[in-house]
N, C-alpha and C positions, 0 to 999 in steps of 0.2 A: 167670122170675126174672132181673132185670138182673144184670150181672157182678158178682160179689163180690169184695171185696179187703179183707184183714184187714191192720191194723198190730199188731205187738207194740211197744207204746209205752214201751218201757223197755228198758235193758241193764243188766248187773250193776253198774257203775260210775256209775249216775246218782247226783249228789248227795245226801247225806242230810240237807239243810237244810230238808226241809219244804216245799218250793216245789213238788213234783210236781203236785199236783192244780191249783193255780194255773196251772201251764204247760200241762195238759190244757185247762182252759177257755180258755186264750187261744187254743189252736191248733185247736180243735174245728171251727170253721167252716171254717177252711183245709184241713184234713185232708179234711173232706167235698167240698169244692169241687176239691180235688186228684183225688179219684175214690176214696177209702176208703169202705168202707160198714160196718166193724166195727173196734172199737178193743179189743184185749187190754190189760186194767190188771195191775200186779201184785198179789199177795196183799195184802189190805187191811187184815189184822187183825194184833194184836199179835205181834211175834216174839221170841224170848227174848233176842236182842241189842238189844232197844229201838230207837232211832233209827237204829241201825246194820243192823238185820236187813232182809235183802232181801225177806224174807217166806216164806222156806221152813224157818225153824227154828222151826215154830208154837208159840206159847204158850196164847193165848186168842182162840178165834175170834169170841167175842162182844165183842171190844174193837176196835171199828174206829177207835181213835184219840180215845176218850173218857173212859178211867180211867187214873189215875196207877199205872201198873204198869210194872216194868222199868226205872225210873228216867225214865219219860216220860209224858206224856199221848198226845203225838202219836205216830205212827209214823214211819218212815223219810219217808214220803211226804206225810204232814200229819194233819190231825184228821178225825174222823168227818164234822163240817159240812161241809169242804171236798171230802172224798170224794163225799158225796150230792150236794153242787152241781155236781161235773164229772160224774157220771152225768148229771144232769139235762140240763146244757147239750151233753152229747154225744148225748143222746136228742132234744133239742130240735133240733138240727142234722143229724138222720138218721143217726147213728151208732149202731149197735147196740152194746151194750157187753157185753164178755165179761169174767166175774170169774175169777182164777186160784184155783182150790179145791186146798188141800193138806190131805190127811185123814190120810195113813197114818204120820205120826212126829210126837210132841210133844217138846219142850224146854224147859228152864228151869223144872223141878217146883219146887213151894213147900217140899216135905218130904220126908224120905228114909222108907222103909219096910225093916224087916228081914225078909227072907223066904226061901224054899229056892229056888236055881236050880241050873243045871248049865251047864258051858262047852260051847258048839259049835264045830265047825270052821268057820272064816269060808270055806274053798273048798266046804264041804259041808255046808250048814247042817243036813242031817237027821242029821248025825253027832255024836253026845256025844263030850267028850274029856275029861270029869271026872264023877264022881258028884256027886249033889245035895248042897249044902254051903249053909251060911248066906252071904247076901249082902245088902249094904246098897244100894239102889237108888233114885234118884230119879225117883219115880212117882206123888206125892200133889200133886195140882192143887187148891188150894182158891180160887185167884182173891181173895185179900184185897182187892185194890183195887177190884174190882166188887161185891163183897159181895153176891152171889146176884142181882143184877138180870139180868134177861133168862132167867137159868138157875141153879137151885142144884145143879146136877149137879156132884159131885165126882169127879175121876178118881183112881183109885189103881190098884195094882198089878194088880187082877183084870180092868182094863181093858185090858191089854196082854199080848202074848205073850212079849216079852222087851225088852231094852236093851243097852247097849254099855260100860257102865261099873258097876263094883263099889267103892263107896264104901269099904266095909269093908277091901279089900286095896289100894284106891287105884290100881287098874289097869284098862285098857280092855280088855276082853274080851267075846265075843259070849255072851250070857246068855239061855238060855231058862228062863220060870218053871217052877215045880212044877206039874204037872198041864195044863200048856199044851203046844199043839202050834202049829207054822206054820199059817198059812192055805192050805188045800190048792189052791185055784183060782187059783194065781198062776204067774209064769213060772219054768220049771224050772231056768234058772239058777244056777249053784253049789247044784245040789240042790234049793232052793226060795228063791225070791228074795222073799220077805215082808219080811224085814228089810231096812231100809236104814239108818238112823241114829236115834239118839235112842230114845224110846219108842214100840215098834211097838203100834199097834192090833190088838186081837183081834176080827175082824169075825166070830166066830162066837159072841160074847157078845152076847145080846140087849139088854141095856141100853146097850150102846156104839150097836149100830145105831140104836136108837130115838132116842138123843142127836142121832145125825147127821141123821136124819130131822127132829127137832125144830128142830135149829140151821138146817137149810136151807130150812124153812118161814119161821123168824124172819127169815132174812137176804133171803130174796126179798122178803117183806113191808116190810123195812127199807129195801131198796136199788132194788128193781125193774130188776135187770140182765135182759138178754137172753139172756145164754148163759153157758156155763162151759168155761173151759179146765182139765182135770182132771190133776192133777200124778201121775206116777210110777204109771200105772194097772196096769203090770206087777205090781205089788206089792202090790195089793189085789185082794181075793177077787172073781173075775169076777160072782160071784152078787149082789154088791151094788148095782152102779151101775144095772141096768135097772131095779129099783125105785125108787132114790132119784131118778132123772131122771123116771121116772113121776110121781111125787109132784110135783116141781118143775113140770113142763109142766102138771099138772093144777092147780095153785096159780095159775100165771100165764095159763093158759087159752092158751097159745100153745105151738108146736113149737119151744122153745128150742134154740137151737145148742148143740152139745158137741162138744168135740175132746178126745181123751185123748192124752197123753203115753205111748207105749208104745216105749220107747227099744229098737229093735233093727232091724238091718240085714236081718233075715230075712223076707222077704215072706209065707211061709207060716205065721210066728208071729202076724202082723198080721192076716192073713185069718183066722186060727183064734180068736183075740180077739173080732175083729168078729162072728164066728158064736156065739161063747160069751154075748157080751153082746147078741145078738139085732139088731144092728145098730144100737142106741141111741145110737150116736156116732160120730163120724168119728175118725180117727186121723192124727197128724202122719206124713207119708212119708219116714220117716228113711232107707230105702234110697235114694230120691232125693237126700237130703242127702249120703249117702256116696259117690253116684254124682258129684256135683258136687265134693266133696272130693277124690275120686281123680283126676278129670280135671284139677283145677287144680294138682296136684303131680305127675301124670305127663305133662302137656305133650302133646306129639305122639306119646307113646306110647299114649294113649289111644284107642279107637275110639269117636268122637263118634257114629258110628251106631247104637249101642246103649245109649245114655246113659238112654233111658226104659224098657228091658227090665228085668224083674224090681221094679219099682216099683208103689207102691200106685196111684199116679195112673194107670198103664196097666192094672191090674189090676180095680181097683174105683173108678172115679174119683168116684163119688158119696160115698164114704166116705174121700177122701184130702184132707189140707190139706198142701198143697206148700209147702216153705219153704228159706231157702238156709243161714241160721244163725239161731241165737238166743242167750240170755243164758247158756246151757250151754255151748255151742260154741264162744264167743268165747274169745280167748287168756287163758289162766291158770285156765279154770274145769273144773268136774269132768269135762265131756264134750268136752274141747277137741278140735275137729277144723275148724278155721277154713279156710273156702273162700278160697282165695288171690284177691289182689283183682283181679288180670289176667283172672280168669274170672267174676267177679262180675256183669258185664253179660250174658254167656251165659246164667248161671244163671237171672237175673232174666227175660231174654227168653222162657226157656222156662216160666217161672212165668206173666208176665204177659200175653205175646202170642200165647198158644196156648189149648189148651182145659182147662187146669187150672181146676177150679170154685171151687176156696178157696184161693187163694195167699195166704200170710200173708209180709208185708214186715218185715224187723228193724229196731228203731229204730237200731240202731248202722250199718246200712247206709245209711240214707236222711239220719242226721244225722251220723254220724261216731261214732268213740269217742276223747274226749281223752285218756283215761287210757292208750291204746295209741298215741296219734298217728295213728289209722286215720281216712282221709279217707272222706266219703260216695262211695257208687259213682256213677259217672257215668251221667248221663241216666235215674237210677231214677225221677224225679218224672216225666219225660216219659213212660216205659212205663206208670206208674200212670193218668196221664191218658189215653193212648192206649186203656187197656183200658177204661176207663169211658166215655168219650165217642165212640170210633170203633169199636172192637170190636163185633161183633154178638153179640145173645145166645146163639144156636145155633151157636158157632164151628165144631163139627165139620161143620155143613153147606157151610162155606165155605173149609174148610182144606184145602189142598194141599202135601204133605210132599216134601223133597228128603233124606230120611234114607238117601242112597245111597254115601256116601263115608266112609270112618272119619276123615278130617282136616277135611273141609268139609260142613256140614249146612245146610238152610235150610227155609223154607217161606213161604206165601203165604196170606194171608186174603183170599179173592177175593170182594170186596164193592164197595158204591157207591164207597167210599174205600178202596181195597186197602192193606193193610200187607204188606211183605215183609222177611222177616229172614234174613240170610245169616252163618254164623259158621265160624271156623276155628281149630283149634289148632295150626295149623303155617304153612306158607307160605301167601301171598295165593291168592285162588282167587276163584269167581263161581259162580251158578246162575242158570239161565235159566228164566223163566216166561212163559206165556200169560195175560194178565188181561182178563178177559171186561169188555167195556163200558168199557175204558180206553184205546181208540186215542188216540195223538197226546200222551197224558198226559205230564208230567215227574215223576220222582220224585226227592225229596231225602232224601239219609241224613242223619238228625237228629245223627250222631256225627261227621260231616265235611262237607266241600263238595262232596260226590259228587252227580252229576246223571245219571240214566237217564231218556233217553227211551224210549218205546214206538214200534216203528213201525206201519205201516198194518194189521198183522196181530195187533196187541196183543202183540207179542213184545219181551220185554227180556233183556239180559243184565246181572244185578245184581253188581257185584265187592265183595270182602271183603278188608280189609287183612290182613296176617300177624297170627296170634293175635287177632283181632279179633271183636267182633260188630258188624255194620251193619245199621241199621233203617231202611227206605225208605218214605216216605208221599209222597202226591200233593201239589201245591202249595198246593191249598184247606185241607188239613189240616195243612201245617207252618205256614200263617199263623195259623189257629186257635190251634195249639199254642204258639206264641211269644207270642201275646196272653195265652193263659190260664197259662202257666207261666212 
């Protein structure tokens, strides 16, 4: 398998003017040329906030921008026709398309129901803090704008375990419905992390599971996507996804790629979930993200030699999607843990120029985030290109590490056209390498004007500026790089 590189092609504040899919079409060929192999698009179906919904407040999963619902036909990103054309053009240009799938919470119901429920403790969701009482909850989804097209399934309170608003008393509270329990095979955070927001799906209810299977078949047959980014899997019963993904892969007759968002910095939790789901998906390497976050905020107090310790990338590389930031970690969002700009080149060099099998580049890092006046990460495009066109497929066979100092680390990929990376979180420093078959070659730092000459013994000393990441390539590679990027 040639080196894979994913791009998350959206950020939270992407404009809601309906031009997103046109933008994808316009840039698909360039993204492939630059070196990307996969594109993760945002949730495509109608959200409760209409054109302003980023996609995570799910209303109707069958409405891909086709029906007049929530005050609009199109979604934030465009119409169904535009979506399908964007997928077609991406695949035509050799980009595998990952669809963002949000299952576990619904919002924007069409009608209320009066039922019995009890209040639960937010900090311990297994603890009731009231007796059962009458509540009025927004749990009836009839989708009048779609009028039964594609599916006549009606969601009502029996499809859910609970919700977070009682319209009878006009108050926000965590309500568990009469006769219901939270799904058992989920994160134990706060007692049981089944509930996130809105109307929480009951994955023990056979009709709910069957409808999600039916939708999965319809969605693939409609879109022909190549894989899935699965939202908030820590709150979904672990027994669900192995069967659902098996169905999707049977329908497509491909081993469709899948990555789950299990938001935890605890490596044992991630490994436990992979085991429970029989390794049917990869997971985002959240521990590595937090290492980047800590390193960027701790400066020279952080031990750089241990930055990969306790990460999924180190423990289970075949199951790890490494990332630096995403739409949830960007400033102002629910999981804000933004990696400081000075450290971004360091982090992306670790993702793109080492042996991470499935690195994911964030849209906001390659294009910037206008909302917060955040600039693109320097030299990130060059790193994507180097990964695709210069790095070998089996990088482990060529990798020589220098993780031997708390403040300066580096590595070399020793191949026909070697790549040397040196980074520091403190004062200027350097690393020494002997590069096979490179005697007499000149190496250029793509981040500055530094040049390193190897001696007749193929030995070189590669300097690094204070608090910087320096990336050295040979003269032939530098000419190709500047021409292509």
